[in-house]
MARSEMI-799599 format. One line per field, with one value per residue (C-alpha): y, z, x. Coordinates in steps of 0.05 Angstrom, whole numbers. Each point is the difference from the previous one (the first is absolute). Last residue first. Layout:
<recs>
yy: (Y_...)
zz: (Z_...)
xx: (X_...)
</recs>
This chain:
<recs>
yy: (-54_4_43_45_14_19_49_31_8_34_48_15_14_46_38_6_29_50_22_30_-5_-27_-47_-58_-66_-42_-74_-36_-72_-51_-35_-64_-61_-64_-47_-58_-72_-46_-29_26_-38_-65_11_17_-63_-43_30_-13_-71_-13_29_-46_-61_14_11_-65_-38_31_-16_-73_-7)
zz: (243_-76_5_51_-50_-54_46_22_-73_-18_59_-18_-73_22_46_-57_-48_51_21_-68_-10_35_51_21_15_55_1_66_4_35_59_-21_-22_37_-34_-38_23_-55_-54_-56_28_0_-72_-22_34_-32_-69_7_23_-59_-49_28_-2_-72_-20_34_-34_-68_10_17_-67)
xx: (-564_-11_-63_33_56_-50_-36_67_21_-65_6_73_-20_-57_46_50_-51_-26_71_17_75_62_-29_45_-34_29_-16_8_23_-43_33_35_-38_13_50_-31_7_23_-45_44_60_-40_-21_70_28_-53_12_75_-13_-46_51_54_-44_-20_73_20_-56_17_74_-16_-37)
</recs>
């Protein structure tokens, strides 16, 4: 019976420590990274892909 109490106490302490560690202060985000798209074929298709990617990136910001 004592072993169960000790095990329960140990697991509770581990959960508490993990919870407190998870609530820590977050680091500020770094500057956004740039994405470079290389063009090797038809420029119309790539321009459309870049435009679509920029629109989707703006939605997430």
